[in-house]
C-alpha positions in Angstrom: 0.0 0.0 0.0 2.0 3.0 -1.3 1.4 6.7 -1.2 2.1 8.6 -4.4 2.5 12.4 -4.1 2.2 14.5 -7.3 2.2 18.2 -8.3 0.5 19.9 -11.3 3.7 19.3 -13.3 3.3 15.5 -13.1 1.5 13.4 -15.6 -1.6 12.2 -13.7 -2.6 9.5 -16.2 0.9 7.9 -16.0 0.9 7.9 -12.2 -2.6 6.3 -12.2 -1.2 3.5 -14.4 1.1 2.5 -11.5 -1.5 2.6 -8.7 -2.6 -0.6 -7.1 -5.3 -1.6 -4.6 -4.8 0.2 -1.2 -2.6 2.9 -2.7 -3.2 6.7 -2.0 -2.7 9.4 -4.5 -2.0 12.8 -2.9 -2.3 16.0 -5.0 -0.2 18.9 -3.8 -1.8 22.3 -3.9 -2.3 24.0 -7.2 -4.3 24.0 -10.4 -4.5 20.7 -12.4 -5.6 20.8 -16.1 -4.6 17.8 -18.1 -7.7 17.0 -20.1 -10.1 14.2 -19.2 -8.6 11.7 -16.8 -9.9 8.1 -17.0 -9.4 5.9 -13.9 -9.6 2.2 -14.8 -7.7 0.7 -11.9 -9.7 -0.7 -8.9 -9.2 -1.2 -5.2 -11.0 -3.8 -3.1 -13.4 -3.6 -0.2 -10.6 -4.0 2.3 -8.1 -1.9 0.3 -9.7 0.9 -1.6 -7.8 3.4 -3.8 -7.8 6.9 -2.4 -7.3 10.2 -4.3 -7.1 13.2 -2.1 -5.7 16.7 -1.6 -2.4 16.9 0.3 -3.3 17.8 3.9 -4.2 21.5 4.3 -3.5 22.3 0.6 -6.0 23.5 -1.9 -6.3 21.5 -5.1 -8.3 22.8 -8.1 -8.9 20.3 -10.9 -10.1 21.8 -14.2 -10.6 20.7 -17.8 -11.2 22.1 -21.3 -14.7 22.9 -22.4 -15.6 19.5 -24.0 -13.8 17.2 -21.5 -14.9 15.5 -18.3 -12.6 16.0 -15.4 -12.8 12.4 -14.1 -14.3 9.4 -15.7 -14.0 6.6 -13.1 -14.5 3.1 -14.5 -12.7 1.4 -11.6 -14.3 0.3 -8.4 -13.6 0.8 -4.7 -12.3 4.3 -5.1 -12.5 7.2 -2.7 -12.1 10.8 -4.0 -11.9 13.4 -1.2 -11.0 17.1 -0.6 -10.7 18.3 -4.2 -12.3 21.3 -6.0 -13.6 20.4 -9.4 -14.1 23.5 -11.5 -15.7 23.1 -15.0 -15.0 26.7 -15.9 -18.5 27.0 -17.5 -17.5 24.2 -19.9 -19.5 21.4 -21.5 -19.6 17.8 -20.3 -20.1 16.7 -16.7 -17.4 17.1 -14.1 -17.5 13.5 -12.9 -18.9 10.3 -14.3 -19.0 7.3 -11.9 -19.2 4.2 -14.0 -17.6 1.7 -11.6 -19.0 0.4 -8.4 -18.4 1.3 -4.7 -17.1 4.8 -5.6 -17.2 7.5 -2.9 -16.9 11.2 -3.5 -16.7 13.2 -0.3 -15.8 16.7 0.9 -15.4 18.0 -2.7 -16.5 21.3 -4.3 -18.0 20.8 -7.7 -19.1 23.8 -9.7 -19.4 26.0 -12.8 -20.8 23.7 -15.5 -23.0 24.1 -18.5 -24.3 20.7 -19.3 -27.1 18.2 -18.7 -25.5 17.2 -15.4 -22.5 17.8 -13.2 -22.2 14.3 -11.7 -23.4 11.3 -13.6 -23.8 8.1 -11.6 -23.9 4.9 -13.5 -22.4 2.3 -11.1 -23.9 0.6 -8.1 -23.2 1.3 -4.4 -21.8 4.8 -4.9 -21.7 7.5 -2.2 -21.8 11.3 -2.6 -21.3 12.7 0.9 -20.8 16.1 2.3 -20.0 17.8 -1.0 -20.8 21.3 -2.3 -22.3 21.1 -5.8 -23.6 24.2 -7.5 -23.9 26.5 -10.6 -25.0 24.5 -13.6 -26.7 26.4 -16.5 -28.3 29.5 -15.2 -29.3 30.9 -18.6 -29.4 29.6 -22.2 -28.3 26.1 -21.1 -31.6 24.9 -19.7 -32.5 21.7 -17.9 -29.0 21.5 -16.4 -29.0 19.2 -13.4 -26.6 18.6 -10.5 -26.7 14.8 -10.0 -28.3 12.3 -12.4 -28.5 8.5 -11.9 -28.9 6.0 -14.7 -31.1 3.0 -14.1 -28.1 0.8 -13.2 -27.1 3.1 -10.2 -28.7 0.9 -7.5 -28.1 1.9 -3.8 -26.7 5.4 -4.4 -26.3 7.3 -1.2 -26.6 11.1 -1.4 -25.9 12.2 2.2 -25.2 15.6 3.7 -24.5 17.5 0.5 -25.3 21.2 -0.2 -26.6 21.4 -3.8 -27.9 24.7 -5.1 -28.4 27.1 -8.1 -28.7 24.7 -11.0 -31.2 25.2 -13.8 -32.6 21.7 -13.7 -32.9 19.5 -10.6 -30.6 19.0 -7.7 -31.1 15.3 -8.1 -32.8 13.4 -10.9 -33.3 9.7 -11.5 -33.2 8.7 -15.2 -34.9 5.8 -16.9 -31.9 5.0 -19.2 -31.0 1.3 -18.8 -33.7 0.6 -16.3 -34.8 1.8 -12.9 -32.3 2.6 -10.1 -33.4 1.0 -6.9 -32.9 1.8 -3.2 -31.7 5.3 -3.6 -31.0 7.2 -0.3 -31.3 11.0 -0.3 -30.7 12.0 3.3 -29.9 15.2 5.2 -29.1 17.2 2.1 -29.6 21.0 1.8 -31.2 21.5 -1.6 -32.2 25.0 -2.8 -32.1 27.7 -5.4 -31.7 31.4 -5.4 -32.6 31.4 -9.1 -36.4 31.1 -8.6 -38.2 29.8 -11.7 -35.0 29.3 -13.5 -34.5 26.1 -11.5 -36.8 23.1 -11.6 -37.0 20.8 -8.6 -34.8 19.7 -5.7 -35.6 16.0 -6.2 -37.1 14.6 -9.4 -37.7 10.8 -9.4 -38.6 9.5 -12.8 -38.0 5.8 -12.0 -37.1 3.4 -9.3 -37.4 3.3 -5.5 -35.8 5.0 -2.6 -35.9 7.1 0.5 -35.9 10.9 0.8 -35.4 11.7 4.4 -34.4 14.7 6.5 -33.7 17.0 3.6 -33.9 20.8 3.8 -35.5 22.2 0.6 -36.5 25.7 -0.4 -36.7 28.4 -3.1 -38.3 26.6 -6.1 -40.8 28.3 -8.3 -43.2 27.4 -11.1 -41.9 28.4 -14.6 -44.0 31.2 -16.0 -45.4 31.1 -19.5 -43.5 33.0 -22.2 -44.6 36.6 -22.1 -44.9 36.6 -18.3 -41.5 38.1 -17.9 -39.5 35.0 -18.9 -38.4 36.5 -22.3 -37.2 33.1 -23.5 -34.6 32.6 -20.8 -36.0 29.7 -18.7 -35.5 25.9 -18.2 -37.5 23.2 -19.7 -40.4 23.8 -17.3 -41.4 22.9 -13.7 -44.2 23.6 -11.3 -41.9 24.7 -8.5 -42.0 21.5 -6.5 -39.5 20.7 -3.8 -40.0 16.9 -4.4 -41.5 15.5 -7.6 -42.1 11.8 -8.0 -43.6 10.4 -11.2 -43.2 8.0 -14.2 -42.4 4.5 -13.0 -41.4 5.5 -9.4 -42.4 2.9 -6.9 -41.9 2.3 -3.2 -40.6 5.7 -2.2 -40.6 6.9 1.4 -40.6 10.7 1.7 -40.1 11.3 5.4 -39.1 14.1 7.8 -38.2 16.6 5.2 -38.5 20.4 5.8 -39.8 22.2 2.7 -40.6 25.9 2.5 -40.8 28.8 0.1 -41.7 26.5 -2.9 -44.8 26.7 -5.1 -45.6 23.0 -4.3 -44.0 21.0 -1.5 -44.4 17.4 -2.7 -46.1 16.3 -6.0 -46.9 12.7 -6.9 -48.5 12.0 -10.3 -48.7 9.3 -13.0 -50.6 6.0 -12.8 -47.3 4.1 -13.1 -46.3 5.3 -9.6 -47.0 2.9 -6.7 -46.7 3.0 -2.9 -45.4 6.5 -2.3 -45.6 7.3 1.4 -45.3 10.9 2.7 -44.8 10.9 6.4 -44.0 13.6 9.0 -42.8 16.3 6.6 -43.1 20.0 7.5 -44.2 22.2 4.6 -44.6 25.9 5.1 -44.5 29.3 3.5 -45.9 28.2 0.1 -45.2 30.6 -2.7 -48.4 32.2 -3.9 -48.3 34.4 -7.0 -51.5 35.5 -8.6 -49.7 37.4 -11.3 -48.5 34.2 -13.0 -51.5 32.1 -12.0 -49.5 29.5 -10.1 -51.5 26.9 -8.3 -50.0 25.8 -5.0 -50.3 22.9 -2.6 -48.3 21.5 0.2 -48.8 18.0 -1.1 -50.5 17.1 -4.4 -51.2 13.4 -5.2 -53.2 12.8 -8.4 -53.7 10.0 -10.8 -51.9 7.3 -8.9 -53.1 3.7 -8.0 -53.8 2.5 -4.5 -51.0 2.2 -2.0 -50.0 5.9 -1.4 -50.3 7.6 2.0 -50.1 11.1 3.5 -49.6 10.8 7.2 -48.5 13.1 10.1 -47.4 16.0 8.0 -47.5 19.6 9.2 -48.7 22.6 7.1 -49.0 26.3 8.0 -52.1 26.6 5.7 -55.6 25.1 5.8 -56.4 21.7 4.4 -58.0 23.1 1.3 -54.6 24.5 0.2 -52.3 22.1 2.0 -53.7 18.9 0.2 -54.9 18.0 -3.2 -55.2 14.2 -3.2 -57.2 11.6 -4.9 -59.8 9.7 -2.8 -57.9 6.4 -2.9 -54.9 8.0 -1.0 -54.7 7.3 2.7 -54.7 10.6 4.6 -54.3 10.5 8.4 -53.1 12.6 11.3 -51.9 15.7 9.4 -51.8 19.1 11.1 -53.1 22.1 9.3 -52.7 25.8 10.1 -49.7 24.7 12.1 -48.2 27.3 14.4 -45.8 25.9 16.9 -45.6 27.4 20.3 -42.8 30.0 20.5 -39.6 28.8 22.1 -37.6 31.1 24.2 -33.8 30.7 24.7 -32.5 32.7 27.6 -28.8 33.3 28.3 -27.7 34.7 31.6 -24.4 35.9 33.1 -23.4 38.2 36.0 -23.7 41.2 33.7 -26.2 40.5 30.9 -29.5 38.6 30.2 -30.8 38.1 26.7 -34.2 36.6 25.9 -35.0 35.7 22.3 -38.4 34.4 20.9 -37.8 32.3 17.9 -39.9 32.2 14.7 -42.1 29.2 13.8 -39.5 27.6 11.5 -36.5 25.7 13.0 -34.2 28.5 14.3 -30.7 28.7 15.6 -29.5 31.2 18.2 -25.8 31.2 18.8 -24.3 33.0 21.8 -20.6 33.6 21.8 -18.3 33.9 24.7 -14.8 32.7 25.4 -15.8 29.1 25.5 -19.6 28.5 25.3 -22.0 28.0 22.4 -25.7 27.2 22.8 -27.7 25.9 19.7 -31.4 25.2 19.6 -32.2 22.9 16.7 -35.9 22.5 16.9 -38.7 24.9 17.9 -40.0 22.5 20.5 -37.0 22.6 22.7 -35.7 25.2 25.2 -32.1 25.7 26.3 -30.9 27.7 29.2 -27.1 28.3 29.7 -25.2 30.1 32.4 -22.1 31.7 31.0 -18.9 32.7 32.6 -18.8 36.2 34.2 -16.7 37.7 31.4 -19.6 37.2 28.8 -20.5 40.6 27.5 -22.2 40.2 24.1 -24.7 38.2 22.1 -24.2 37.5 18.4 -26.7 35.8 16.0 -24.8 34.1 13.1 -26.4 33.3 9.8 -24.9 31.5 6.8 -26.6 32.9 3.7 -26.3 36.7 3.6 -28.9 37.0 0.8 -30.9 40.2 1.4 -34.2 38.6 0.4 -34.2 35.9 3.1 -36.0 36.5 6.3 -33.9 36.2 9.5 -35.8 33.2 10.7 -35.1 31.4 7.4 -31.4 32.1 7.7 -31.3 30.7 11.2 -33.2 27.6 10.1 -30.5 27.0 7.4 -27.8 27.2 10.0 -29.6 24.7 12.3 -30.0 22.2 9.5 -26.3 22.5 8.5 -25.2 21.9 12.1 -27.4 18.8 12.3 -26.0 17.6 8.9 -22.4 18.0 10.0 -23.1 16.0 13.2 -24.6 13.1 11.2 -21.8 13.2 8.6 -19.2 12.9 11.4 -21.1 9.8 12.7 -21.1 8.2 9.2 -17.4 9.0 8.4 -16.0 5.7 9.8 -18.5 3.7 7.8 -17.6 5.5 4.5 -13.8 5.2 5.2 -14.3 1.4 5.5 -15.1 1.0 1.8 
């Protein structure tokens, strides 16, 4: 098990030809641009091949306009800590053809193509990556992650995916139907409004969408309603869209807000779609464009679907549009949780903050103490050291249009995602 350390001056393809199972390829800091690199070597379950940035050094991997950056046909490979910059070029940044490929802690961005990451192989993992900026203009229907029908058991965990003109994730019917997809604890959003499509779009297969934090999606206006020809292929502004040969999906515990429609299920080929314990708030009304809005819309599907235990901040007539054969139980409408107060005391100051209905984070800074409230149902009281003199609320997205409570909710979700990612790290490293 050898470690190979290279610089941008080295021939990457030649070095990869020497790598064996269990080896590590470390890239020293700098900009790498050597055209498309094909990885055909494989590790094993006990000795995967690892490609990573040299510790504490920034690696930027680029390509020309018509090349992929990496085409990975080998199996049992881990790629970590690398920035992949497509420089607004065509072709996807990564294509994962082999099996048991893990991409983690990477930054993938600036593409103008149908997809940024194309997953073909089975048992692949995309974890804790930042993936963004595909299309945004004349290149419409430009997605972040697409799976082919052979991509069984993909795990998309803890990623931040945003500002693409298509979907953050889409399953594709090419070569069959990908089964057992896991989309968990991702932050999926757009600041592009109707120039994006959906956060999750399942066109085939089965899976679980759990604990995701989704917001910002809008219905595409008709031409003449201000679109002026610059819009994607069309969407209704759904956070989660499941249709066309999608079966046995569990949609559970997601937080969806500021979308035209929260969850939409349609097409008679769909079967057994269960929507359980989701929170859907702040639906995007807009009479000017004539959008229709619902928290959950389930139409034209056979028996076996269920809407259970979800929470909405609107009445049932707006929250739900479902066929009579759909099981509907224990949902909460006009939901307005009791305000939660977080009080911080010291010898010199006392601060009391009433949080908004959405999940909110209040961070109090001192020399050593931080208190975070992750859910509106809980209350935390902390006594600080005598030297505490100030209170600071920190937010992560300084967009002027977001409300303060939305920003705090984003921070809370990211903190929860990071905690779960840490817990999963040992499992991923074991591939």
